[in-house]
VEXTISE-945188 format. One line per field, with one value per residue (C-alpha): residue number from 0; residue in three letters; x, y, z. Coordinates in Angstrom, 1 decimal. Layout:
i <- [NUM/...];
aa <- [ALA/...];
u <- [X/...];
v <- [Y/...];
w <- [Z/...];
This chain:
i <- [0/1/2/3/4/5/6/7/8/9/10/11/12/13/14/15/16/17/18/19/20/21/22/23/24/25/26/27/28/29/30/31/32/33/34/35/36/37/38/39/40/41/42/43/44/45/46/47/48/49/50/51/52/53/54/55/56/57/58/59/60/61/62/63/64/65/66/67/68/69/70/71/72/73/74/75/76/77/78/79/80/81/82/83/84/85/86/87/88/89/90/91/92/93/94/95/96/97/98/99/100/101/102/103/104/105/106/107/108/109/110/111/112/113/114/115/116/117/118/119/120/121/122/123/124/125/126/127/128/129/130/131/132/133/134/135/136/137/138/139/140/141/142/143/144/145/146/147/148/149/150/151/152/153/154/155/156/157/158/159/160/161/162/163/164/165/166/167/168/169/170/171/172/173/174/175/176/177/178/179/180/181/182/183/184/185/186/187/188/189/190/191/192/193/194/195/196/197/198/199/200/201/202/203/204/205/206/207/208/209/210/211/212/213/214/215/216/217/218/219/220/221/222/223/224/225/226/227/228/229/230/231/232/233/234/235/236/237/238/239/240/241/242/243/244/245/246/247/248/249/250/251/252/253/254/255/256/257/258/259/260/261/262/263/264/265/266/267/268/269/270/271/272/273/274/275/276/277/278/279/280/281/282/283/284/285/286/287/288/289/290/291/292/293/294/295/296/297/298/299/300/301/302/303/304/305/306/307/308/309/310/311/312/313/314/315/316/317/318/319/320/321/322/323/324/325/326/327/328/329/330/331/332/333/334/335/336/337/338/339/340/341/342/343/344/345/346/347/348/349/350/351/352/353/354/355/356/357/358/359/360/361/362/363/364/365/366/367/368/369/370/371/372/373];
aa <- [MET/VAL/GLU/MET/LYS/LYS/SER/LEU/LEU/TRP/VAL/PHE/ILE/ALA/SER/ILE/ILE/ALA/VAL/PHE/SER/LEU/VAL/ALA/CYS/ASN/ILE/GLU/THR/ALA/GLU/GLU/VAL/THR/GLU/GLU/GLU/THR/ALA/THR/ILE/GLU/GLU/SER/ILE/GLU/GLU/GLU/THR/THR/ASP/GLU/SER/GLU/GLU/GLU/ALA/LEU/ASN/GLU/SER/GLY/LYS/GLU/GLU/THR/LEU/LYS/ASP/LYS/ILE/VAL/PHE/TYR/SER/ASN/ARG/ASP/GLY/ASN/CYS/GLU/ILE/TYR/ILE/MET/ASN/ILE/ASP/GLY/SER/ASP/GLN/VAL/ASN/ILE/THR/ASN/SER/LEU/GLU/GLY/GLU/PHE/PHE/GLU/CYS/LEU/SER/PRO/ASP/GLY/SER/LYS/ILE/ALA/PHE/LEU/THR/GLY/SER/PRO/GLU/ASN/TYR/ASP/ILE/CYS/ILE/MET/ASN/ILE/ASP/GLY/SER/GLU/GLN/ILE/ARG/LEU/THR/ASN/ASN/PRO/GLY/SER/ASP/ILE/PHE/PRO/SER/PHE/SER/PRO/ASP/GLY/SER/LYS/ILE/VAL/PHE/PHE/ASN/ASP/TYR/ASN/GLY/SER/CYS/GLU/ILE/TYR/MET/MET/ASN/ILE/ASP/GLY/SER/ASP/GLN/ILE/ASN/LEU/THR/ASN/ASN/PRO/ALA/VAL/ASP/THR/SER/PRO/SER/PHE/SER/PRO/ASP/GLY/SER/LYS/ILE/ALA/PHE/SER/SER/GLY/ARG/SER/GLY/ASN/GLY/ASP/ILE/TYR/ILE/MET/ASN/ILE/ASP/GLY/SER/GLU/GLN/THR/ARG/LEU/THR/ASN/SER/GLN/GLU/GLY/ASP/ASP/ARG/PRO/SER/PHE/SER/PRO/ASP/GLY/THR/LYS/ILE/ILE/PHE/ASP/SER/TYR/ARG/ASN/GLY/ASN/GLN/GLU/ILE/TYR/ILE/MET/ASN/ILE/ASP/GLY/SER/ASP/GLN/VAL/ASN/LEU/THR/ASN/SER/LEU/GLY/ASP/SER/GLY/PHE/PRO/SER/PHE/SER/PRO/ASP/GLY/SER/LYS/ILE/ALA/PHE/ASN/SER/VAL/ARG/ASN/GLY/ASN/GLN/GLU/ILE/TYR/ILE/MET/ASN/ILE/ASP/GLY/SER/ASP/LEU/THR/GLN/LEU/THR/ASN/ASN/PRO/GLY/LEU/ASP/ILE/PHE/SER/SER/PHE/SER/PRO/ASP/GLY/SER/LYS/ILE/ALA/PHE/MET/SER/VAL/GLY/SER/GLU/ASN/TYR/VAL/ILE/TYR/ILE/MET/ASP/SER/ASP/GLY/LYS/ASN/GLN/VAL/ARG/LEU/THR/ASP/ASN/GLN/SER/GLY/ASN/TYR/CYS/PRO/CYS/PHE/LEU/PRO];
u <- [0.0/1.2/2.6/0.7/3.2/2.4/-3.1/-10.4/-12.1/-15.5/-14.2/-12.8/-16.0/-18.0/-15.7/-16.1/-19.9/-19.9/-17.9/-20.3/-23.3/-22.0/-21.3/-24.8/-26.4/-24.4/-25.5/-29.1/-29.3/-27.4/-29.7/-27.2/-24.0/-21.6/-19.1/-16.3/-18.1/-18.6/-14.9/-14.1/-16.4/-14.9/-11.4/-12.4/-13.8/-10.5/-8.5/-10.7/-10.5/-6.8/-6.3/-8.5/-6.6/-3.3/-4.5/-5.7/-2.4/-0.5/-2.7/-2.4/1.4/1.5/-0.5/1.9/4.8/3.2/2.4/5.6/8.5/6.2/6.3/3.2/3.4/1.3/2.0/0.5/1.7/-1.9/-2.9/-4.0/-2.7/-3.3/-2.0/0.4/2.1/5.3/8.0/11.0/13.1/10.7/9.0/5.2/4.1/0.3/-2.3/-4.6/-7.1/-7.9/-10.1/-10.8/-10.8/-7.2/-5.9/-2.8/-1.1/-1.6/-1.4/-1.0/-2.7/-0.3/-1.0/-0.6/-4.1/-5.6/-4.7/-6.3/-5.9/-7.2/-9.4/-11.2/-10.2/-8.0/-11.2/-12.8/-10.5/-12.1/-10.6/-11.2/-10.1/-9.4/-7.8/-4.2/-5.1/-7.3/-10.6/-13.5/-12.8/-15.0/-15.3/-15.1/-15.6/-17.8/-17.4/-17.2/-13.6/-10.9/-10.2/-6.5/-3.5/-5.1/-3.2/-4.2/-4.2/-1.7/-4.4/-5.8/-9.3/-9.3/-8.2/-7.1/-7.1/-7.7/-10.2/-9.5/-13.1/-13.3/-9.6/-9.7/-8.1/-9.5/-8.4/-10.9/-11.0/-13.2/-13.6/-12.1/-15.6/-16.1/-18.5/-18.3/-16.4/-15.5/-13.9/-11.1/-9.6/-12.6/-10.5/-10.7/-6.9/-5.2/-4.6/-2.7/-0.3/-1.8/0.3/-0.6/1.6/2.7/0.3/-2.6/-3.4/-2.1/-2.1/0.6/-0.3/0.7/-1.5/-1.4/-3.7/-0.9/-0.2/2.5/2.9/3.6/3.5/0.6/-0.4/-3.9/-5.7/-7.4/-10.8/-9.5/-9.2/-6.1/-4.8/-1.3/1.2/4.7/6.7/6.8/8.4/8.2/8.8/6.8/7.1/5.4/5.0/5.5/6.1/6.6/9.6/8.8/9.1/6.8/9.2/10.3/8.8/10.7/9.5/10.4/11.2/11.9/13.0/16.6/15.8/15.8/14.2/15.8/14.9/14.3/13.7/12.0/10.5/6.7/6.1/7.9/11.1/14.7/14.1/17.3/18.3/19.6/20.7/22.3/22.9/22.6/20.8/17.2/16.7/13.3/10.8/12.5/11.5/12.5/14.0/11.8/14.0/14.1/17.9/18.2/16.5/16.5/15.8/16.2/18.7/20.3/23.2/25.7/23.8/21.6/18.6/19.9/19.0/20.9/20.8/21.9/21.5/18.6/20.9/22.1/25.5/27.1/25.3/25.9/25.0/23.4/22.8/24.9/23.0/22.6/18.8/16.7/16.4/13.6/10.9/12.8/10.9/12.4/11.7/10.1/13.5/15.3/17.8/16.5/15.3/13.1/13.1/12.1/14.6/14.2/16.6/15.7/12.5/10.1/10.3/11.4/11.6/14.9/15.8/19.1/20.6/20.2/23.9/23.4/24.9/23.3/21.1/18.8/16.1/12.7/10.5/11.2/11.3/8.5/6.0/6.0/6.2/5.8/5.8/7.1/6.0/7.0/4.3/4.6];
v <- [0.0/3.5/5.3/8.6/11.2/13.0/26.8/47.9/46.4/47.5/51.0/51.2/50.1/52.4/55.3/54.5/54.2/57.6/59.2/57.9/58.8/62.4/62.6/61.3/63.8/66.6/65.4/65.2/68.6/70.4/72.1/71.5/69.6/70.4/68.1/70.0/69.7/66.0/65.5/67.4/65.1/61.9/63.2/63.8/60.3/58.8/60.9/59.9/56.2/56.4/58.0/55.4/52.5/53.9/54.3/50.7/49.5/51.4/50.0/46.5/47.0/48.3/45.3/42.9/44.7/44.6/40.9/39.6/38.6/37.2/34.0/32.2/30.0/28.9/29.5/28.7/32.0/33.1/30.0/28.0/27.5/30.4/31.2/34.2/36.1/38.1/39.7/37.6/39.6/38.5/41.9/42.6/39.2/39.3/36.8/36.4/33.8/35.1/32.1/30.2/26.8/26.7/26.6/25.1/23.3/26.0/25.5/28.3/28.6/28.8/32.5/33.2/34.7/32.0/29.8/26.5/25.3/22.9/23.7/21.7/18.7/15.7/13.6/15.9/18.3/20.3/22.2/26.0/28.6/32.3/35.2/35.9/38.7/36.5/37.8/35.6/32.6/29.7/26.1/23.8/20.4/19.0/15.2/12.4/11.8/14.3/16.0/16.7/17.8/19.9/20.8/23.1/22.1/24.0/26.2/26.9/25.7/22.4/21.1/17.5/16.1/12.8/11.8/9.2/8.2/4.7/4.2/4.0/6.9/8.0/10.7/13.4/16.3/19.4/22.8/25.6/26.7/23.2/22.0/18.7/16.6/13.4/10.3/9.5/6.3/4.3/1.6/-0.1/0.4/3.6/6.1/9.3/12.0/13.2/15.4/17.1/16.9/20.4/20.2/19.2/16.0/13.4/12.8/10.7/9.2/6.5/3.5/0.4/-1.6/-4.0/-4.9/-2.3/1.3/2.0/4.9/5.1/7.5/8.3/10.7/13.6/11.9/8.8/6.6/4.6/4.0/2.5/1.2/2.6/1.1/-2.3/-2.0/-4.4/-1.7/1.2/4.3/7.6/11.3/11.4/14.8/15.8/17.7/21.1/19.9/16.9/14.2/12.9/11.9/12.0/10.1/8.7/5.0/2.6/-0.3/-0.2/-0.5/3.2/6.2/7.3/9.6/8.0/9.5/7.8/8.6/9.2/5.7/4.1/3.3/4.1/4.2/5.5/6.0/9.5/9.7/6.3/6.8/4.8/7.8/8.6/11.1/12.4/15.2/16.3/19.5/20.6/23.9/26.0/25.3/21.6/21.4/20.9/18.9/20.1/17.6/16.6/14.0/12.5/11.0/12.9/12.1/15.2/16.3/18.9/20.4/19.3/20.0/18.0/17.8/15.9/12.9/12.9/14.4/17.4/16.6/19.5/20.0/23.5/23.6/22.5/23.3/21.4/21.4/19.8/21.6/20.4/21.3/23.3/25.6/27.3/31.0/31.5/32.4/29.6/31.9/31.4/28.5/28.9/26.1/25.1/24.7/23.6/23.6/23.2/25.1/25.7/25.5/28.8/29.8/30.6/31.8/31.2/31.5/28.3/27.6/27.7/31.1/34.0/32.0/34.4/33.7/35.2/34.2/34.1/31.0/31.9/29.8/27.2/28.4/25.9/25.1/28.3/28.7/31.6/33.3/32.3];
w <- [0.0/-0.8/2.2/2.7/3.9/7.0/-5.5/-12.3/-15.3/-14.3/-13.4/-16.8/-18.5/-16.4/-17.4/-21.1/-20.7/-18.9/-21.7/-24.3/-22.2/-21.8/-25.5/-26.4/-24.1/-25.7/-29.1/-28.1/-26.6/-29.4/-31.9/-34.7/-34.9/-37.7/-39.2/-37.4/-34.1/-34.7/-35.4/-32.2/-30.2/-31.8/-31.0/-27.4/-27.1/-28.5/-26.0/-23.1/-24.1/-24.6/-21.2/-19.5/-21.3/-20.3/-16.7/-16.6/-18.1/-15.4/-12.7/-13.9/-14.3/-10.7/-9.5/-11.2/-9.7/-6.3/-6.4/-8.0/-5.8/-3.1/-1.1/0.2/3.3/6.3/9.9/13.4/14.8/15.5/17.4/14.5/11.0/8.6/5.1/4.8/2.1/2.3/0.2/-0.7/1.8/4.6/5.0/5.0/6.3/6.0/7.2/4.2/5.6/9.1/10.1/13.2/11.4/10.4/6.8/5.4/2.4/0.0/-3.8/-6.3/-9.7/-12.6/-13.1/-9.4/-9.1/-6.9/-3.9/-3.2/0.3/3.0/6.0/8.6/10.8/10.0/9.8/7.3/5.4/2.6/-0.2/-0.5/-3.0/-2.7/-4.5/-3.9/-1.5/0.6/-0.9/-2.1/0.0/-1.2/0.0/-3.0/-1.5/1.2/1.0/3.5/4.5/3.7/0.4/0.3/-1.8/-4.4/-7.6/-10.4/-14.1/-16.2/-17.7/-14.2/-15.0/-13.1/-9.7/-9.1/-5.5/-3.7/-1.1/1.7/2.6/4.3/3.9/0.1/-1.6/-4.9/-7.3/-8.3/-10.6/-10.5/-12.0/-10.0/-8.8/-7.3/-10.0/-11.9/-9.3/-11.0/-9.6/-12.1/-10.6/-9.3/-7.8/-4.3/-3.8/-2.5/-5.3/-4.3/-5.4/-8.7/-10.8/-14.1/-17.2/-18.4/-21.4/-19.1/-21.1/-18.6/-14.8/-13.1/-9.8/-7.3/-6.7/-4.5/-6.8/-7.7/-4.1/-3.6/-4.5/-8.2/-10.5/-13.0/-15.7/-17.2/-19.4/-17.6/-18.0/-16.1/-19.2/-20.2/-16.7/-17.3/-14.9/-15.3/-12.5/-10.9/-7.5/-4.6/-2.0/-3.3/-5.6/-4.8/-5.5/-9.3/-10.9/-14.6/-15.9/-17.3/-20.8/-20.1/-21.3/-17.9/-14.5/-11.3/-8.2/-4.8/-4.6/-1.7/-4.0/-2.8/0.9/1.5/-0.1/-3.4/-6.3/-9.7/-13.1/-16.1/-19.5/-19.4/-20.9/-17.9/-19.8/-18.7/-15.0/-13.4/-9.7/-9.5/-5.9/-5.1/-1.4/1.8/3.3/2.4/-0.4/-1.5/-2.2/-5.5/-7.4/-10.9/-11.5/-13.9/-16.9/-16.1/-15.9/-12.2/-9.4/-5.8/-3.0/0.6/1.8/4.9/3.0/5.2/8.5/8.6/6.6/4.1/0.8/-2.3/-6.0/-9.0/-12.8/-14.1/-14.9/-11.3/-12.1/-10.3/-7.0/-4.6/-1.0/-0.6/3.2/6.1/9.3/12.6/12.1/9.5/6.1/3.9/1.3/-1.3/-3.7/-6.7/-7.6/-11.1/-12.6/-10.8/-9.2/-5.6/-3.4/-0.4/2.2/5.7/8.5/12.1/15.0/18.6/18.3/15.4/11.6/10.0/6.4/4.7/1.2/-0.6/-4.0/-6.1/-5.5/-1.7/-1.2/0.7/3.1/4.8/7.5/6.5/9.5/13.3/15.4/17.8/15.8/13.0/9.4/6.7/2.9/1.3/-2.4/-4.7/-6.7/-10.3];
């Protein structure tokens, strides 16, 4: 069985309508409108429209400038888990959920405009969605059991997740408004860890239907479910490379946790880490040339990076505490991660070569799962 390891337009339109309404009013009240006057009015409309368009463009540009270079994470600093956003230098940390229920495990939409997240209790987690500023929080699921680990499709129109009702995990997909929730796997075994291909046509996942955990792939409608690995010890957490040609995953087939890579048809499965210490939770760099991951190969949990063929393996962190959960910035130049010493998890940022490690959050509370805005 797979081991389950413990997201101004209306002002502009109104302005245009107001301009045209004013012009229409002027035309209706004028006793006579000459061709010259008509040309003057039309020129005025064009100038007003251009001004409004330029203002909208500036506002949108300012909005993008404001929202880029941000990190989303969750923290229990307010007594329960809440989702926060901050600048990449750690400044302006803002609670964007402000709820008594507790929210965590955030997932960002590809365009960075939405966040999907979990809320509720361990017996009944539900998936919610909100805008990046915390507005318009909507509960998307309300099913028996827990709906967990949401992930957006590449075009941002769908969310895939899994439900653990009655001990049997199934993979579901729904629209981002919660409609059309469809069971894709329909299998009595445990199906978990769904991951979209970059073109949105396939979903890779882990399943215990063969008696042990293996990696499968299927179409997004659930058809053509195909087994890719055949491990006696378990394979889990598949993830596509940015170009969609490879899948990386965790495997326990060698007696410890290792990172493997394979083609999307399951061929050429290669152990990239080859260590006596566990290595796992890999993530691709945005350009697909590097893989960051956690490993205890040197006796302590640290962050490492390597080429996609396993070469040039480099240790990035070297701290007494545990360093885990690496997340690349959109341009691949930075990595955010979690670190814990004798107290709580804190969030750090560093260059992708391990230099300039800077702490972004304090250690008075737990801070978890940093993700850069796309």
